[in-house]
C-alpha positions in Angstrom: -67.4 22.1 -12.8 -64.6 21.6 -9.3 -62.1 21.6 -12.5 -63.3 24.8 -13.2 -64.2 26.5 -9.9 -60.6 25.9 -8.5 -59.1 27.7 -12.2 -61.1 30.8 -11.3 -59.7 30.5 -7.4 -56.3 30.2 -9.0 -57.3 32.7 -11.5 -58.7 35.1 -8.5 -55.6 34.5 -6.4 -53.2 35.5 -9.1 -55.6 38.8 -9.7 -55.1 39.3 -6.2 -51.2 39.2 -5.7 -50.8 41.7 -9.3 -52.8 43.7 -7.3 -50.8 43.5 -4.0 -47.8 43.5 -6.6 -49.1 46.8 -8.1 -50.0 48.4 -5.0 -46.7 47.7 -3.3 -44.5 49.3 -5.8 -47.0 52.3 -5.8 -46.4 52.7 -2.0 -42.8 52.7 -2.8 -43.0 55.4 -5.7 -44.8 57.4 -3.4 -42.6 57.2 -0.8 -39.6 57.4 -2.9 -41.5 61.0 -4.7 -41.9 62.5 -0.8 -38.1 62.1 0.0 -37.5 63.6 -3.3 -39.9 66.7 -2.6 -37.9 67.0 1.2 -34.6 66.9 -0.3 -35.1 69.3 -3.1 -37.3 71.6 -0.5 -33.9 71.6 1.7 -32.0 72.5 -1.6 -33.9 75.4 -2.3 -33.4 77.0 1.4 -30.1 76.2 1.2 -29.9 78.2 -2.3 -32.4 80.7 -1.3 -30.1 81.6 2.0 -26.8 82.1 0.0 -28.6 83.9 -2.9 -29.9 86.4 -0.4 -26.2 87.3 0.5 -25.3 87.6 -2.7 -28.4 90.2 -3.1 -27.6 91.7 -0.4 -23.7 92.3 -0.9 -24.8 93.8 -4.7 -23.3 90.5 -6.7 -26.6 90.0 -7.8 -26.2 89.5 -11.1 -24.2 86.4 -10.0 -27.6 85.2 -8.0 -29.7 86.3 -10.9 -27.3 83.9 -13.6 -27.8 81.2 -11.0 -31.2 81.5 -11.0 -31.8 81.4 -14.7 -29.6 78.3 -15.6 -30.9 76.5 -12.4 -30.3 73.1 -13.8 -26.8 74.0 -15.2 -26.0 75.7 -11.7 -26.6 72.9 -9.6 -24.8 70.3 -12.1 -21.7 72.5 -11.4 -22.4 73.1 -7.8 -22.6 68.9 -7.1 -20.4 68.3 -9.8 -17.8 70.5 -7.8 -19.0 68.3 -4.3 -18.1 64.9 -6.0 -14.9 65.7 -6.8 -14.4 66.9 -3.3 -16.0 63.8 -2.1 -13.5 61.9 -4.6 -10.7 63.8 -3.2 -11.3 63.5 0.5 -11.8 59.7 0.3 -8.9 59.3 -2.2 -6.6 61.0 0.5 -8.3 59.6 3.5 -7.6 56.1 2.0 -4.1 56.8 0.9 -3.0 58.5 4.6 -4.7 55.8 6.6 -4.8 52.4 5.4 -3.1 52.5 1.9 0.0 52.8 0.7 0.5 55.0 -2.3 4.1 54.0 -3.2 1.9 50.6 -3.5 0.8 50.9 -7.1 -1.8 48.3 -6.5 -2.8 50.1 -3.3 -2.6 53.5 -5.1 -5.1 52.1 -8.1 -7.3 50.6 -4.9 -7.7 53.9 -3.7 -8.5 55.6 -7.1 -11.0 52.9 -8.1 -12.7 52.8 -4.6 -12.6 56.8 -4.5 -14.3 57.2 -8.1 -16.9 54.5 -7.0 -18.1 56.8 -3.8 -17.9 59.8 -6.1 -19.9 58.2 -8.8 -22.8 57.0 -6.4 -22.9 60.1 -5.3 -23.1 62.2 -8.5 -25.6 59.5 -9.9 -28.3 60.3 -6.5 -27.9 64.0 -6.6 -28.4 64.1 -10.4 -31.1 62.1 -10.5 -33.2 63.4 -7.6 -31.9 67.5 -7.2 -30.5 68.2 -10.4 -32.6 66.7 -13.7 -35.5 65.5 -11.3 -35.8 61.9 -13.2 -38.9 60.1 -12.4 -37.9 57.4 -14.4 -39.0 53.6 -12.2 -35.9 52.0 -14.4 -33.3 53.0 -11.5 -31.2 50.2 -12.1 -31.2 51.1 -16.2 -30.8 54.6 -15.7 -28.3 53.9 -13.1 -26.0 51.5 -15.5 -26.1 54.4 -18.1 -25.0 57.0 -16.0 -21.9 54.4 -15.1 -21.3 53.6 -18.4 -21.0 57.1 -19.2 -18.5 58.0 -16.8 -16.3 55.2 -17.9 -16.6 56.7 -21.6 -15.7 60.0 -20.1 -13.2 58.5 -18.3 -11.7 57.2 -21.0 -11.5 60.4 -22.8 -9.4 62.0 -19.5 -6.9 59.2 -20.1 -7.0 59.3 -24.0 -6.4 63.5 -23.8 -3.2 63.1 -21.1 -2.3 60.2 -22.9 -2.2 62.3 -26.2 -0.9 65.5 -24.8 1.5 64.3 -21.7 2.8 61.0 -23.0 2.7 61.3 -26.6 3.4 64.7 -27.5 6.0 64.8 -24.6 4.4 68.0 -23.1 5.0 66.2 -19.8 6.2 69.7 -17.3 4.0 70.7 -14.6 2.9 73.5 -15.9 1.5 71.4 -19.3 0.5 68.8 -16.7 -1.8 71.4 -15.2 -3.2 72.7 -18.2 -4.2 69.5 -20.0 -5.5 68.2 -17.1 -7.4 71.3 -16.6 -8.6 70.6 -19.8 -9.8 67.5 -19.5 -11.6 68.1 -16.6 -13.4 70.7 -18.8 -14.3 68.2 -21.6 -15.5 65.5 -18.7 -17.7 67.9 -17.5 -19.5 69.1 -20.5 -19.7 65.8 -21.7 -21.1 64.1 -18.5 -23.5 66.9 -18.6 -24.4 66.5 -21.8 -24.9 62.4 -21.3 -26.9 63.0 -18.5 -29.2 65.4 -20.1 -29.9 64.3 -23.5 -29.7 60.3 -22.7 -29.6 59.2 -19.4 -32.1 61.5 -17.3 -33.7 62.2 -20.5 -37.4 63.3 -19.9 -40.4 62.6 -22.1 -43.0 65.1 -23.6 -45.6 64.7 -20.7 -43.5 65.1 -18.2 -41.2 68.5 -19.8 -45.4 69.7 -20.2 -45.6 68.9 -16.3 -42.6 70.3 -15.2 
């Protein structure tokens, strides 16, 4: 009799622990959603400010393009900001504590700046661009980083093929292929993010 009673009490404790865990997870999700809502509202205020300026200076067609392709435009804006952050961190490191003439220190600056920009890009893409509601953040983040590594490899292959292999290595050609590579990378990153990493299920799309 006591044995059954002990088992019941143990099961009750386990159930209570599971309920507490569920409540904590729900609370964390609610907090995250509130923070997302705040961030999106702030972004919308900033967007409307600049879009209204475009409307007033007779560039309404640009404002309309932005409004009609909101997700894509936000992706480009935050992609540009990620690039600025990448370059800013890289230059800050190379002009202060690291030496560009030292190969190891140069690559260290490249890696650190890439990581910082990648983290910025992930959170802005998750919260502000694609508005992901997935609770599998780690899996999502790993997929995002993996995709960025793939497109980094694509950029390296493009530069190697055209500049090194074909010998188109003048300043003009290097600039051309660098721009071409960046276009390929930006489009590829968007496709990966839209169709794979932050892909919304049917229920989410219907509620959006």
